[in-house]
C-alpha positions as CSV (number, residue, x, y, z in Angstrom):
1,X,8.9,-9.4,3.7
2,X,12.2,-8.5,2.4
3,X,13.5,-5.5,3.4
4,X,14.9,-2.5,1.1
5,X,18.6,-3.2,1.2
6,X,19.7,0.6,1.2
7,X,17.0,2.0,4.1
8,X,15.8,-1.1,5.5
9,X,12.2,-0.2,4.9
10,X,9.4,-3.2,4.2
11,X,7.5,-2.7,1.0
12,X,3.6,-2.3,1.1
13,X,2.3,-4.6,-2.0
14,X,-1.4,-4.4,-2.8
15,X,-2.7,-6.1,-5.8
16,X,-6.1,-5.7,-7.7
17,X,-7.6,-8.9,-5.7
18,X,-6.9,-7.7,-2.3
19,X,-9.9,-7.5,-0.4
20,X,-8.8,-7.8,3.5
21,X,-5.9,-7.7,5.8
22,X,-3.9,-10.5,8.0
23,X,-5.6,-10.3,11.5
24,X,-8.5,-7.8,10.3
25,X,-12.1,-8.4,9.6
26,X,-13.1,-8.0,6.1
27,X,-14.5,-4.5,6.5
28,X,-11.7,-3.1,8.1
29,X,-9.2,-4.8,5.9
30,X,-11.0,-3.3,2.8
31,X,-11.3,0.2,4.4
32,X,-7.3,-0.1,5.0
33,X,-6.8,-1.2,1.3
34,X,-9.1,1.7,-0.1
35,X,-7.1,4.5,1.8
36,X,-3.7,3.0,0.9
37,X,-4.4,2.7,-2.5
38,X,-6.2,6.3,-2.7
39,X,-3.0,7.5,-1.0
40,X,-0.5,6.1,-3.7
41,X,-2.7,6.9,-6.6
42,X,-3.2,10.5,-5.7
43,X,-2.1,12.9,-8.2
44,X,-0.3,14.9,-5.4
45,X,2.7,14.7,-5.0
46,X,4.5,13.4,-7.9
47,X,7.9,13.2,-7.9
48,X,9.3,12.9,-11.6
49,X,12.8,13.6,-13.3
50,X,13.8,13.4,-17.1
């Protein structure tokens, strides 16, 4: 994974076909993916600039 050039943080990529996490069983990975997807697609907080 390539870190952001300015802040050094690693990105989190979740594809629609993801079903598990490396080193996790399927149920644990699916729960993590569901929780992350819910967190990043929730309506709050949203930053927008016009």
